[in-house]
Structures are given as C-alpha cells and as structure tokens.
DSSP file (Angstrom, degrees, kcal/mol; ACC not computed):
  #  RESIDUE AA STRUCTURE BP1 BP2  ACC     N-H-->O    O-->H-N    N-H-->O    O-->H-N    TCO  KAPPA ALPHA  PHI   PSI    X-CA   Y-CA   Z-CA
    1    1 A X              0   0    0      0, 0.0     2,-0.1     0, 0.0     0, 0.0   0.000 360.0 360.0 360.0 133.2  164.9   73.8  194.5
    2    2 A X        -     0   0    0      1,-0.0     2,-0.9   107,-0.0    97,-0.1  -0.456 360.0-117.1 -85.0 159.2  163.5   70.3  194.6
    3    3 A X        -     0   0    0     95,-0.3    95,-0.4    -2,-0.1     2,-0.4  -0.852  35.9-176.2 -99.1 102.2  165.3   67.2  193.4
    4    4 A X        +     0   0    0     -2,-0.9     2,-0.3    93,-0.1    93,-0.2  -0.785   7.2 170.0 -98.7 142.6  163.2   65.8  190.5
    5    5 A X  E     -A   96   0A   0     91,-1.9    91,-2.8    -2,-0.4     2,-0.5  -0.986  31.0-132.9-148.5 158.1  164.2   62.5  188.9
    6    6 A X  E     +A   95   0A   0     -2,-0.3     2,-0.3    89,-0.2    89,-0.2  -0.958  35.2 168.3-110.6 129.5  162.9   60.0  186.4
    7    7 A X  E     -A   94   0A   0     87,-2.7    87,-3.2    -2,-0.5     2,-0.5  -0.968  34.0-120.3-141.1 156.2  163.3   56.4  187.5
    8    8 A X  E     -A   93   0A   0     -2,-0.3     2,-0.3    85,-0.2    85,-0.2  -0.843  30.4-168.6 -98.4 131.4  162.0   52.9  186.4
    9    9 A X  E     -A   92   0A   0     83,-3.0    83,-2.4    -2,-0.5     2,-0.1  -0.913  16.9-124.7-120.4 146.3  160.0   51.0  189.0
   10   10 A X        -     0   0    0     -2,-0.3     2,-0.2    81,-0.2    79,-0.1  -0.409  42.5 -85.4 -79.6 163.0  158.9   47.3  189.0
   11   11 A X        -     0   0    0     -2,-0.1     2,-0.4    80,-0.1    79,-0.2  -0.508  51.2-162.1 -63.3 136.9  155.3   46.2  189.4
   12   12 A X  E     -B   89   0A   0     77,-2.0    77,-3.1    -2,-0.2    61,-0.1  -0.989  14.7-125.9-130.5 125.8  154.6   46.1  193.1
   13   13 A X  E     -B   88   0A   0     -2,-0.4    59,-2.4    59,-0.3     2,-0.3  -0.378  34.3-174.2 -68.8 150.4  151.7   44.2  194.7
   14   14 A X  E     -BC  87  71A   0     73,-2.3    73,-1.7    57,-0.3     2,-0.4  -0.912  24.3-151.5-139.3 163.4  149.5   46.2  197.1
   15   15 A X  E     +BC  86  70A   0     55,-2.0    55,-2.2    -2,-0.3     2,-0.3  -0.991  37.5 140.9-133.7 134.8  146.7   46.0  199.6
   16   16 A X  E     -BC  85  69A   0     69,-2.5    69,-3.1    -2,-0.4     2,-0.4  -0.968  47.2-112.4-162.3 174.7  144.4   49.0  200.1
   17   17 A X  E     - C   0  68A   0     51,-2.6    51,-2.5    -2,-0.3     2,-0.3  -0.982  32.0-159.4-119.6 129.8  141.0   50.5  200.6
   18   18 A X  E     + C   0  67A   0     65,-0.5     2,-0.3    -2,-0.4    49,-0.2  -0.738  18.6 152.5-109.8 158.4  139.4   52.7  197.9
   19   19 A X  E     - C   0  66A   0     47,-2.2    47,-2.9    -2,-0.3     2,-0.5  -0.977  40.5-111.8-169.4 169.2  136.7   55.3  198.0
   20   20 A X  E     + C   0  65A   0     -2,-0.3     2,-0.3    45,-0.2    45,-0.2  -0.970  45.8 160.3-116.0 126.5  135.3   58.4  196.4
   21   21 A X  E     - C   0  64A   0     43,-2.6    43,-3.2    -2,-0.5     2,-0.2  -0.914  39.6-117.2-141.4 159.7  135.6   61.6  198.4
   22   22 A X    >>  -     0   0    0     -2,-0.3     3,-1.0    41,-0.2     4,-0.6  -0.539  47.8 -99.4 -85.6 168.1  135.6   65.3  198.2
   23   23 A X  G >4 S+     0   0    0      1,-0.3     3,-0.9    37,-0.3     4,-0.3   0.875 125.7  53.2 -56.9 -37.7  138.7   67.1  199.3
   24   24 A X  G 34 S+     0   0    0      1,-0.2     3,-0.3     2,-0.1    -1,-0.3   0.719 110.5  47.4 -72.8 -18.9  137.2   67.8  202.7
   25   25 A X  G X4 S+     0   0    0     -3,-1.0     3,-2.2     1,-0.2     4,-0.4   0.453  80.4 102.7 -96.5  -2.3  136.4   64.1  203.2
   26   26 A X  T XX  +     0   0    0     -3,-0.9     4,-1.1    -4,-0.6     3,-1.1   0.790  69.3  65.8 -57.6 -33.1  139.8   62.8  202.2
   27   27 A X  H 3> S+     0   0    0     -4,-0.3     4,-2.4    -3,-0.3    -1,-0.3   0.755  86.6  73.9 -62.0 -22.4  141.0   62.1  205.7
   28   28 A X  H <4 S+     0   0    0     -3,-2.2     4,-0.3     1,-0.2    -1,-0.2   0.879  98.1  44.4 -60.8 -38.7  138.3   59.5  206.0
   29   29 A X  H X4 S+     0   0    0     -3,-1.1     3,-1.2    -4,-0.4    -1,-0.2   0.877 111.6  53.5 -74.3 -35.9  140.2   57.1  203.8
   30   30 A X  H >< S+     0   0    0     -4,-1.1     3,-1.8     1,-0.3     4,-0.3   0.874 100.5  61.7 -63.4 -36.2  143.5   57.8  205.6
   31   31 A X  T 3< S+     0   0    0     -4,-2.4     3,-0.3     1,-0.3    -1,-0.3   0.667  97.9  59.8 -63.8 -15.0  141.8   57.0  208.9
   32   32 A X  T X> S+     0   0    0     -3,-1.2     3,-1.0    -4,-0.3     4,-1.0   0.432  72.3  99.3 -94.4   0.1  141.3   53.5  207.6
   33   33 A X  H X> S+     0   0    0     -3,-1.8     4,-1.6     1,-0.3     3,-0.8   0.883  76.8  59.1 -56.4 -40.9  145.0   52.7  207.1
   34   34 A X  H 3> S+     0   0    0     -3,-0.3     4,-2.3    -4,-0.3    -1,-0.3   0.833  98.0  61.4 -58.6 -29.0  145.2   50.8  210.4
   35   35 A X  H <> S+     0   0    0     -3,-1.0     4,-2.5     1,-0.2    -1,-0.2   0.887 102.2  51.2 -61.1 -37.7  142.5   48.4  209.1
   36   36 A X  H <X S+     0   0    0     -4,-1.0     4,-2.6    -3,-0.8    -1,-0.2   0.912 108.3  50.6 -67.7 -41.5  144.8   47.4  206.2
   37   37 A X  H  X S+     0   0    0     -4,-1.6     4,-2.5     1,-0.2    -2,-0.2   0.927 112.9  47.0 -60.9 -44.2  147.6   46.7  208.7
   38   38 A X  H  X S+     0   0    0     -4,-2.3     4,-2.3     2,-0.2    -2,-0.2   0.898 110.4  52.5 -62.6 -41.2  145.2   44.5  210.7
   39   39 A X  H  X S+     0   0    0     -4,-2.5     4,-0.7     1,-0.2    -2,-0.2   0.911 111.4  46.5 -61.2 -44.1  144.0   42.8  207.6
   40   40 A X  H ><>S+     0   0    0     -4,-2.6     5,-2.2     1,-0.2     3,-0.9   0.914 110.3  52.8 -64.7 -42.8  147.5   41.9  206.6
   41   41 A X  H ><5S+     0   0    0     -4,-2.5     3,-1.9     1,-0.3    -2,-0.2   0.889 103.2  57.6 -61.0 -39.4  148.4   40.7  210.1
   42   42 A X  H 3<5S+     0   0    0     -4,-2.3    -1,-0.3     1,-0.3    -2,-0.2   0.766 108.1  48.8 -60.1 -24.3  145.4   38.4  210.0
   43   43 A X  T <<5S-     0   0    0     -3,-0.9    -1,-0.3    -4,-0.7    -2,-0.2   0.243 122.8-106.0-101.4  10.6  146.9   36.8  206.8
   44   44 A X  T < 5S+     0   0    0     -3,-1.9     2,-0.2     1,-0.3    -3,-0.2   0.740  86.1  91.2  76.8  24.6  150.3   36.4  208.4
   45   45 A X      < -     0   0    0     -5,-2.2     2,-0.3    -8,-0.1    -1,-0.3  -0.763  54.7-147.4-138.7-174.2  152.1   39.3  206.6
   46   46 A X        -     0   0    0     -2,-0.2    27,-0.6    -3,-0.1    -9,-0.0  -0.931  40.0 -68.2-149.5 166.1  152.9   42.9  206.9
   47   47 A X  E     -D   72   0A   0     -2,-0.3    25,-0.2    25,-0.1     3,-0.1  -0.311  31.6-154.4 -59.2 146.0  153.4   46.0  204.8
   48   48 A X  E    S+     0   0A   0     23,-3.0     2,-0.3     2,-0.1    24,-0.2   0.238  74.1   1.9-104.1  10.3  156.5   45.9  202.6
   49   49 A X  E    S-     0   0A   0     22,-0.6     3,-0.1    24,-0.0    24,-0.0  -0.961  97.7 -49.2-175.1-176.6  156.8   49.7  202.4
   50   50 A X  E     -     0   0A   0     -2,-0.3    21,-0.6     1,-0.1    93,-0.1  -0.266  63.3 -92.7 -72.4 157.6  155.4   53.0  203.5
   51   51 A X  E     -D   70   0A   0     91,-0.5    91,-2.6    19,-0.1     2,-0.3  -0.303  48.2-165.5 -64.7 154.5  151.7   53.8  203.3
   52   52 A X  E     -DE  69 141A   0     17,-2.6    17,-2.2    89,-0.2     2,-0.4  -0.957  23.9-140.6-139.2 158.5  150.5   55.5  200.2
   53   53 A X  E     -DE  68 140A   0     87,-2.1    87,-2.1    -2,-0.3     2,-0.5  -0.975  20.3-162.8-108.8 133.4  147.6   57.5  198.7
   54   54 A X  E     -DE  67 139A   0     13,-3.0    13,-2.3    -2,-0.4     2,-0.8  -0.979   8.1-150.6-118.3 119.5  146.9   56.7  195.1
   55   55 A X  E     +D   66   0A   0     83,-2.7    83,-0.3    -2,-0.5    11,-0.2  -0.807  21.6 171.3 -90.5 110.3  144.8   59.2  193.2
   56   56 A X  E     +     0   0A   0      9,-2.9    79,-3.0    -2,-0.8     2,-0.4   0.925  68.4  10.5 -86.9 -51.1  142.9   57.2  190.6
   57   57 A X  E     -DF  65 134A   0      8,-1.2     8,-3.0    77,-0.2     2,-0.5  -0.999  69.7-162.4-134.1 132.2  140.5   59.8  189.2
   58   58 A X  E     +DF  64 133A   0     75,-2.3    75,-2.5    -2,-0.4     2,-0.3  -0.960  23.9 158.7-123.3 120.4  140.6   63.5  190.1
   59   59 A X    >   -     0   0    0      4,-1.9     3,-2.1    -2,-0.5     4,-0.1  -0.825  20.3-167.6-130.6  92.7  137.8   66.0  189.6
   60   60 A X  T 3  S+     0   0    0     -2,-0.3   -37,-0.3     1,-0.3     4,-0.1   0.750  85.2  54.6 -58.0 -26.4  138.8   68.8  192.0
   61   61 A X  T 3  S+     0   0    0      2,-0.1    -1,-0.3    -3,-0.1   -39,-0.0   0.681 129.6   5.3 -80.1 -17.2  135.4   70.5  191.7
   62   62 A X  S <  S-     0   0    0     -3,-2.1     2,-0.3     1,-0.3   -39,-0.2   0.539 115.5 -13.4-128.5 -83.6  133.6   67.3  192.7
   63   63 A X        -     0   0    0     68,-0.3    -4,-1.9   -41,-0.1     2,-0.4  -0.878  39.0-144.6-135.5 160.5  135.2   64.0  193.8
   64   64 A X  E     -CD  21  58A   0    -43,-3.2   -43,-2.6    -2,-0.3     2,-0.7  -0.991  14.0-144.2-122.1 132.0  138.5   62.1  194.0
   65   65 A X  E     +CD  20  57A   0     -8,-3.0    -9,-2.9    -2,-0.4    -8,-1.2  -0.889  37.8 174.9 -94.2 115.7  138.7   58.4  193.6
   66   66 A X  E     -CD  19  55A   0    -47,-2.9   -47,-2.2    -2,-0.7     2,-0.4  -0.900  27.4-157.2-129.3 147.9  141.5   57.5  196.0
   67   67 A X  E     -CD  18  54A   0    -13,-2.3   -13,-3.0    -2,-0.3     2,-0.5  -0.991   4.7-163.2-121.0 134.4  143.2   54.4  197.4
   68   68 A X  E     +CD  17  53A   0    -51,-2.5   -51,-2.6    -2,-0.4     2,-0.3  -0.973  39.4 117.7-109.6 130.9  145.0   54.3  200.7
   69   69 A X  E     -CD  16  52A   0    -17,-2.2   -17,-2.6    -2,-0.5     2,-0.3  -0.898  50.5-105.9-166.5-166.5  147.3   51.3  201.0
   70   70 A X  E     -CD  15  51A   0    -55,-2.2   -55,-2.0    -2,-0.3     2,-0.2  -0.983  31.2-110.0-139.2 146.7  150.6   49.6  201.4
   71   71 A X  E     -C   14   0A   0    -21,-0.6   -23,-3.0    -2,-0.3   -22,-0.6  -0.539  41.4-153.3 -65.0 148.9  153.0   47.7  199.1
   72   72 A X  E     - D   0  47A   0    -59,-2.4   -59,-0.3   -25,-0.2   -25,-0.1  -0.870  27.1 -77.8-125.1 161.1  153.0   44.1  200.2
   73   73 A X    >   -     0   0    0    -27,-0.6     3,-1.2    -2,-0.3    -1,-0.1  -0.249  34.1-131.8 -59.4 143.7  155.7   41.4  199.9
   74   74 A X  T 3  S+     0   0    0      1,-0.2    -1,-0.1   -26,-0.1    -2,-0.0   0.804 103.1  57.2 -62.7 -31.1  156.1   39.8  196.5
   75   75 A X  T 3  S+     0   0    0      2,-0.1     2,-0.5     0, 0.0    -1,-0.2   0.306  86.5  92.6 -90.9  10.8  156.0   36.3  197.9
   76   76 A X    <   -     0   0    0     -3,-1.2     2,-0.7     2,-0.0    -4,-0.1  -0.911  65.4-146.3-109.0 126.1  152.6   36.5  199.6
   77   77 A X        +     0   0    0     -2,-0.5     2,-0.3     2,-0.0    -2,-0.1  -0.811  27.3 174.6 -91.1 116.8  149.5   35.4  197.8
   78   78 A X        -     0   0    0     -2,-0.7     2,-0.4     3,-0.0     8,-0.0  -0.907  17.6-158.7-122.4 150.0  146.6   37.6  198.9
   79   79 A X        -     0   0    0     -2,-0.3     5,-0.1     6,-0.0    -2,-0.0  -0.977  34.2 -98.4-125.5 142.6  143.0   37.8  197.7
   80   80 A X        +     0   0    0     -2,-0.4     2,-0.3     6,-0.1     5,-0.2  -0.260  48.3 171.4 -55.8 141.5  140.7   40.8  198.1
   81   81 A X  B >   -J   84   0B   0      3,-2.1     3,-1.6    -3,-0.0     2,-0.1  -0.954  49.4 -23.1-156.4 136.2  138.3   40.4  201.0
   82   82 A X  T 3  S-     0   0    0     -2,-0.3    -2,-0.0     1,-0.3     0, 0.0  -0.397 125.9 -22.9  63.6-136.5  135.9   42.8  202.7
   83   83 A X  T 3  S+     0   0    0     -2,-0.1     2,-0.5    -3,-0.1   -65,-0.5   0.567 119.3  92.6 -83.3  -9.4  136.8   46.4  202.1
   84   84 A X  B <   -J   81   0B   0     -3,-1.6    -3,-2.1   -67,-0.1     2,-0.4  -0.747  56.5-171.9 -92.6 127.9  140.5   45.6  201.4
   85   85 A X  E     -B   16   0A   0    -69,-3.1   -69,-2.5    -2,-0.5     2,-0.3  -0.891  15.9-136.1-116.3 148.6  141.4   45.0  197.7
   86   86 A X  E     +B   15   0A   0     -2,-0.4     2,-0.2   -71,-0.2   -71,-0.2  -0.772  40.5 134.0 -99.6 149.8  144.7   43.7  196.3
   87   87 A X  E     -B   14   0A   0    -73,-1.7   -73,-2.3    -2,-0.3     2,-0.3  -0.768  41.6 -95.6-162.6-153.9  146.2   45.3  193.3
   88   88 A X  E     -B   13   0A   0    -75,-0.3     2,-0.6    -2,-0.2   -75,-0.2  -0.990  15.2-125.5-144.7 152.7  149.5   46.6  192.0
   89   89 A X  E     -B   12   0A   0    -77,-3.1   -77,-2.0    -2,-0.3    48,-0.1  -0.910  53.5-114.5 -87.1 121.3  151.6   49.7  191.5
   90   90 A X        -     0   0    0     -2,-0.6   -81,-0.1    46,-0.4     2,-0.1  -0.263  23.4-116.4 -66.5 145.3  152.2   49.5  187.8
   91   91 A X        +     0   0    0    -83,-0.1     2,-0.3    71,-0.0   -81,-0.2  -0.383  65.2  80.1 -69.9 154.8  155.6   49.0  186.4
   92   92 A X  E    S-A    9   0A   0    -83,-2.4   -83,-3.0    -2,-0.1     2,-0.4  -0.883  79.6 -34.4 144.3-170.9  157.2   51.7  184.4
   93   93 A X  E     -A    8   0A   0     70,-0.3    70,-3.4    -2,-0.3     2,-0.3  -0.686  54.0-174.1 -87.2 137.3  158.9   55.1  184.4
   94   94 A X  E     -AG   7 162A   0    -87,-3.2   -87,-2.7    -2,-0.4     2,-0.5  -0.958  23.6-138.2-129.1 146.2  158.0   57.5  187.1
   95   95 A X  E     +AG   6 161A   0     66,-2.4    66,-2.4    -2,-0.3     2,-0.3  -0.921  38.7 177.3 -98.7 133.2  158.9   61.1  187.8
   96   96 A X  E     +AG   5 160A   0    -91,-2.8   -91,-1.9    -2,-0.5     2,-0.3  -0.905  21.1 168.4-137.2 159.8  159.5   61.5  191.6
   97   97 A X  E     - G   0 159A   0     62,-1.7    62,-3.0    -2,-0.3     2,-0.5  -0.949  30.0-122.5-159.4 160.6  160.5   64.0  194.2
   98   98 A X  E     - G   0 158A   0    -95,-0.4     2,-0.5    -2,-0.3   -95,-0.3  -0.951  19.5-154.2-112.0 126.0  160.5   64.0  198.0
   99   99 A X  E     - G   0 157A   0     58,-3.4    58,-2.5    -2,-0.5     2,-0.6  -0.864   3.9-159.6 -96.9 125.0  158.6   66.8  199.8
  100  100 A X  E     + G   0 156A   0     -2,-0.5     2,-0.3    56,-0.2    56,-0.2  -0.932  54.3  51.5-103.8 119.3  159.8   67.7  203.3
  101  101 A X  S    S-     0   0    0     54,-2.9    53,-0.1    -2,-0.6    52,-0.1  -0.874  94.3 -25.2 147.8-178.6  157.2   69.5  205.3
  102  102 A X    >   -     0   0    0     -2,-0.3     3,-2.5    51,-0.2     4,-0.2  -0.301  58.3-119.1 -60.4 141.3  153.6   69.5  206.4
  103  103 A X  G >  S+     0   0    0      1,-0.3     3,-1.9     2,-0.2     4,-0.3   0.733 110.0  75.3 -56.5 -21.4  151.2   67.5  204.2
  104  104 A X  G >  S+     0   0    0      1,-0.3     3,-0.5     2,-0.1     4,-0.3   0.763  90.1  59.2 -60.1 -22.7  149.3   70.8  203.5
  105  105 A X  G <> S+     0   0    0     -3,-2.5     4,-2.2     1,-0.2    -1,-0.3   0.455  78.2  91.3 -84.8  -1.0  152.2   71.7  201.3
  106  106 A X  H <> S+     0   0    0     -3,-1.9     4,-2.8     1,-0.2     5,-0.2   0.830  79.3  58.6 -66.6 -31.6  151.8   68.7  199.0
  107  107 A X  H <> S+     0   0    0     -3,-0.5     4,-2.3    -4,-0.3    -1,-0.2   0.935 110.4  42.7 -63.2 -44.1  149.5   70.6  196.6
  108  108 A X  H  > S+     0   0    0     -4,-0.3     4,-2.3     2,-0.2    -2,-0.2   0.902 114.3  51.0 -67.2 -40.5  152.2   73.2  195.9
  109  109 A X  H  X S+     0   0    0     -4,-2.2     4,-2.2     2,-0.2    -2,-0.2   0.894 111.0  49.2 -63.6 -39.3  154.9   70.5  195.7
  110  110 A X  H  X S+     0   0    0     -4,-2.8     4,-2.8     2,-0.2     5,-0.2   0.926 109.7  51.2 -64.9 -44.9  152.7   68.6  193.2
  111  111 A X  H  X S+     0   0    0     -4,-2.3     4,-2.2     1,-0.2    -2,-0.2   0.902 110.6  48.8 -58.5 -42.0  152.1   71.7  191.1
  112  112 A X  H  X S+     0   0    0     -4,-2.3     4,-2.5     2,-0.2    -1,-0.2   0.901 111.6  49.3 -65.8 -40.9  155.9   72.4  191.0
  113  113 A X  H  X S+     0   0    0     -4,-2.2     4,-2.7     2,-0.2    -2,-0.2   0.923 111.6  48.7 -64.2 -43.7  156.6   68.8  190.0
  114  114 A X  H  X S+     0   0    0     -4,-2.8     4,-2.2     2,-0.2    -2,-0.2   0.895 111.7  49.7 -62.9 -40.1  154.0   68.9  187.2
  115  115 A X  H  X S+     0   0    0     -4,-2.2     4,-2.2    -5,-0.2    -2,-0.2   0.921 111.7  48.1 -64.3 -44.8  155.4   72.2  186.0
  116  116 A X  H  X S+     0   0    0     -4,-2.5     4,-1.6     1,-0.2    -2,-0.2   0.933 111.1  50.7 -61.0 -46.4  158.9   70.8  185.9
  117  117 A X  H  <>S+     0   0    0     -4,-2.7     5,-2.6     1,-0.2     4,-0.4   0.897 109.6  50.5 -60.8 -40.7  157.8   67.7  184.1
  118  118 A X  H ><5S+     0   0    0     -4,-2.2     3,-1.3     1,-0.2    -1,-0.2   0.912 108.7  51.7 -62.9 -42.0  156.0   69.8  181.4
  119  119 A X  H 3<5S+     0   0    0     -4,-2.2    -1,-0.2     1,-0.3    -2,-0.2   0.799 109.2  51.2 -64.9 -27.9  159.1   71.9  180.9
  120  120 A X  T 3<5S-     0   0    0     -4,-1.6    -1,-0.3    -5,-0.2    -2,-0.2   0.485 116.9-115.7 -85.7  -4.0  161.1   68.6  180.4
  121  121 A X  T < 5 +     0   0    0     -3,-1.3     2,-0.3    -4,-0.4    -3,-0.2   0.715  61.2 155.0  77.8  20.5  158.6   67.4  177.8
  122  122 A X      < -     0   0    0     -5,-2.6     2,-0.4    -6,-0.2    -1,-0.2  -0.605  30.9-150.5 -84.6 142.8  157.5   64.5  179.9
  123  123 A X        -     0   0    0     -2,-0.3    41,-3.0    41,-0.2     2,-0.2  -0.946  10.8-134.9-116.3 132.1  154.0   63.0  179.4
  124  124 A X  B     -K  163   0C   0     -2,-0.4     2,-1.6    39,-0.3    39,-0.3  -0.494  21.8-112.8 -85.4 153.8  152.0   61.4  182.2
  125  125 A X  S    S+     0   0    0     37,-2.4    11,-2.8    12,-0.2    12,-0.5  -0.677  77.6 110.4 -83.7  86.3  150.1   58.1  181.9
  126  126 A X  E     -H  135   0A   0     -2,-1.6     2,-0.3     9,-0.2     9,-0.2  -0.967  43.0-168.6-153.5 161.4  146.6   59.7  182.3
  127  127 A X  E     -H  134   0A   0      7,-2.1     7,-3.3    -2,-0.3     2,-0.3  -0.985  29.5-100.7-152.5 158.8  143.5   60.4  180.3
  128  128 A X  E     +H  133   0A   0     -2,-0.3     2,-0.3     5,-0.2     5,-0.2  -0.588  38.7 175.3 -81.7 141.9  140.3   62.4  180.6
  129  129 A X  E >   -H  132   0A   0      3,-2.1     3,-1.1    -2,-0.3   -72,-0.0  -0.853  48.6-100.0-132.9 172.0  137.1   60.7  181.6
  130  130 A X  T 3  S+     0   0    0     -2,-0.3     3,-0.1     1,-0.2    -2,-0.0   0.797 125.8  51.5 -62.1 -27.1  133.6   61.9  182.3
  131  131 A X  T 3  S-     0   0    0      1,-0.3     2,-0.3   -69,-0.0   -68,-0.3   0.546 124.3 -91.6 -87.4  -8.0  134.5   61.6  186.0
  132  132 A X  E <  S- H   0 129A   0     -3,-1.1    -3,-2.1   -75,-0.1     2,-0.5  -0.903  73.8 -12.2 133.3-163.3  137.8   63.6  185.7
  133  133 A X  E     -FH  58 128A   0    -75,-2.5   -75,-2.3    -2,-0.3     2,-0.5  -0.660  59.7-152.7 -77.6 120.4  141.4   62.9  185.1
  134  134 A X  E     -FH  57 127A   0     -7,-3.3    -7,-2.1    -2,-0.5     2,-0.4  -0.851  11.7-161.3 -97.6 126.7  142.2   59.2  185.3
  135  135 A X  E     - H   0 126A   0    -79,-3.0     3,-0.3    -2,-0.5    -9,-0.2  -0.888  22.4-154.8-112.1 135.4  145.8   58.4  186.3
  136  136 A X  S    S+     0   0    0    -11,-2.8   -46,-0.4    -2,-0.4     2,-0.2   0.822  93.2   0.1 -71.4 -32.2  147.7   55.1  185.9
  137  137 A X        +     0   0    0    -12,-0.5    25,-3.3    25,-0.2     2,-0.4  -0.643  66.9 152.5-163.5  99.4  149.9   56.0  188.8
  138  138 A X  E     + I   0 161A   0    -83,-0.3   -83,-2.7    -3,-0.3     2,-0.3  -0.923  30.5 173.7-129.4 105.6  149.7   59.2  190.9
  139  139 A X  E     -EI  54 160A   0     21,-3.1    21,-2.0    -2,-0.4     2,-0.4  -0.817  34.8-163.0-122.8 150.2  151.1   58.4  194.4
  140  140 A X  E     -EI  53 159A   0    -87,-2.1   -87,-2.1    -2,-0.3     2,-0.6  -0.980  18.6-163.4-122.0 115.5  152.0   60.0  197.7
  141  141 A X  E     -EI  52 158A   0     17,-3.0    17,-2.6    -2,-0.4     2,-1.1  -0.901  13.4-142.4-100.9 120.4  154.2   57.7  199.7
  142  142 A X  E     + I   0 157A   0    -91,-2.6   -91,-0.5    -2,-0.6    15,-0.2  -0.704  24.0 176.1 -88.3  98.7  154.3   58.8  203.4
  143  143 A X        +     0   0    0     13,-1.6     2,-0.4    -2,-1.1    14,-0.2   0.658  54.4  78.3 -80.5 -18.6  158.0   58.0  204.3
  144  144 A X  S    S-     0   0    0     12,-1.0     2,-0.6     5,-0.0    11,-0.1  -0.800  74.3-136.7 -99.8 131.9  157.8   59.4  207.9
  145  145 A X    >>  -     0   0    0     -2,-0.4     4,-2.1     1,-0.1     3,-1.3  -0.762   9.5-148.4 -83.3 117.4  156.3   57.5  210.8
  146  146 A X  T 34 S+     0   0    0     -2,-0.6    -1,-0.1     1,-0.3    -2,-0.0   0.789  97.2  60.7 -58.4 -27.4  154.1   59.9  212.8
  147  147 A X  T 34 S+     0   0    0      1,-0.2    -1,-0.3     2,-0.1     3,-0.2   0.819 112.5  37.7 -68.4 -29.2  154.9   57.9  216.0
  148  148 A X  T <4 S+     0   0    0     -3,-1.3     2,-0.3     1,-0.2    -2,-0.2   0.755 130.4  28.5 -91.6 -27.6  158.6   58.6  215.4
  149  149 A X     <  +     0   0    0     -4,-2.1    -1,-0.2     1,-0.1    -2,-0.1  -0.786  60.8 173.2-136.0  90.0  158.2   62.2  214.2
  150  150 A X        +     0   0    0     -2,-0.3     2,-1.0    -3,-0.2    -1,-0.1   0.705  58.3  93.2 -72.0 -17.7  155.1   64.0  215.6
  151  151 A X    >   -     0   0    0      1,-0.2     3,-2.2     3,-0.1     4,-0.1  -0.658  62.5-162.8 -79.3 104.4  156.1   67.3  214.0
  152  152 A X  G >  S+     0   0    0     -2,-1.0     3,-1.5     1,-0.3   -51,-0.2   0.726  84.6  70.2 -62.8 -22.0  154.3   67.3  210.7
  153  153 A X  G 3  S+     0   0    0      1,-0.3    -1,-0.3   -52,-0.1   -51,-0.2   0.656  99.4  50.9 -67.8 -14.2  156.6   70.1  209.4
  154  154 A X  G <  S+     0   0    0     -3,-2.2    -1,-0.3   -53,-0.1    -2,-0.2   0.251  84.2 121.5-105.6   9.8  159.4   67.5  209.4
  155  155 A X    <   -     0   0    0     -3,-1.5   -54,-2.9    -4,-0.1     2,-0.5  -0.463  52.2-144.3 -76.8 146.8  157.6   64.8  207.4
  156  156 A X  E     -G  100   0A   0    -56,-0.2   -13,-1.6    -2,-0.1   -12,-1.0  -0.951  18.6-179.7-109.8 129.4  158.9   63.4  204.2
  157  157 A X  E     -GI  99 142A   0    -58,-2.5   -58,-3.4    -2,-0.5     2,-0.5  -0.992  17.7-144.3-131.1 123.9  156.5   62.4  201.5
  158  158 A X  E     -GI  98 141A   0    -17,-2.6   -17,-3.0    -2,-0.4     2,-0.5  -0.754   8.9-154.7 -88.0 129.3  157.5   61.0  198.1
  159  159 A X  E     -GI  97 140A   0    -62,-3.0   -62,-1.7    -2,-0.5     2,-0.4  -0.887  15.9-179.8 -97.9 132.9  155.5   62.1  195.1
  160  160 A X  E     -GI  96 139A   0    -21,-2.0   -21,-3.1    -2,-0.5     2,-0.5  -0.978   6.6-176.2-140.0 123.8  155.6   59.6  192.2
  161  161 A X  E     -GI  95 138A   0    -66,-2.4   -66,-2.4    -2,-0.4   -23,-0.2  -0.979  25.9-125.7-124.5 122.9  153.7   60.0  188.9
  162  162 A X  E     -G   94   0A   0    -25,-3.3   -37,-2.4    -2,-0.5   -68,-0.3  -0.455  24.2-141.2 -70.7 134.9  153.8   57.3  186.2
  163  163 A X  B     -K  124   0C   0    -70,-3.4   -70,-0.3   -39,-0.3   -39,-0.3  -0.622  26.2 -95.7 -91.9 153.7  154.9   58.5  182.8
  164  164 A X              0   0    0    -41,-3.0   -41,-0.2    -2,-0.2   -39,-0.1  -0.366 360.0 360.0 -64.2 146.4  153.4   57.4  179.5
  165  165 A X              0   0    0     -3,-0.0    -1,-0.1   -41,-0.0   -41,-0.1   0.479 360.0 360.0 -71.9 360.0  155.2   54.5  177.8
C-alpha cells in the first residue's frame, strides 16, 4: 500500500526546457537536463531541488507537452534565455506519493494515485483542451541521484498533482 497525502506547497521558481513529444520520444527531453544545470551554473546558481518532469498537456494517443527542469533558489533573479525558460511550480494543495522502483512503474503508480484521489473525492486542477488534458501541476520529482544509486529498481520518485482550489 502506498502512502498518499495531501499537502500545501508554496509557489516555487523553476528553470526548464519544454517540448512536445510522443511517449517513445520522451527521453529526449530528459537527456537535456544537464543543459539546465550548465545554464544555471553560467548564471552563478544551482538547482534548489531534484530534477522534475512536468506534464503540461497529455494526449496519450498523440503527444505530450512536457517540461524537464529544476526548482531554483528563491533569491536568484533569472530570465529565460535560449531553450531554457523560467517559470514556477504553482502554489496550492497537492496530492503526493513516493514511488520506489524502476521508472517504468510510474504509469501504474500514477494510476493508483489517481484512483485513490477519486475515491477520496479530490478534484485535480486540470481541464480538457483540443490538444488533450491540460494540467496546472502534474509532476514527477526524481529524488534519487543515478550517480549514487545506479540500480533503477531502487530509485525514489515523488508524484505530485495539484488539486483544484
């Protein structure tokens, strides 16, 4: 049984790279995460938290609009440049859980979290668009550093989904 919880999170500044991909192309945006670290270093700062994937718009039959990025320190003023854009993780209530295991298991973990939230009567901050489901905040935070834990079956990934106000 997973540990699901509802928590309130503050608005958090971010830096990331966005793109539109099919499920089979999704690794392409993840491969660009080192670019974000370099971009931050050029500006004299560093990530303030673990890397994340943010699913902005989901149409599983066609494309996903995704951002790969990092939270950044609150006290650093950054402006979008090149492929890296600055933004925020929106403040609000989130339903969260931590998945321990290979990232291939995240689809099942997400399904279980969504099922639990529905049973609890929780409503997500999302709406339908012509391009698919648009989410205010649907995140995967990769808590495990692959350099420290090469066994992907031992990785921890936090799922966080913003709830409607």
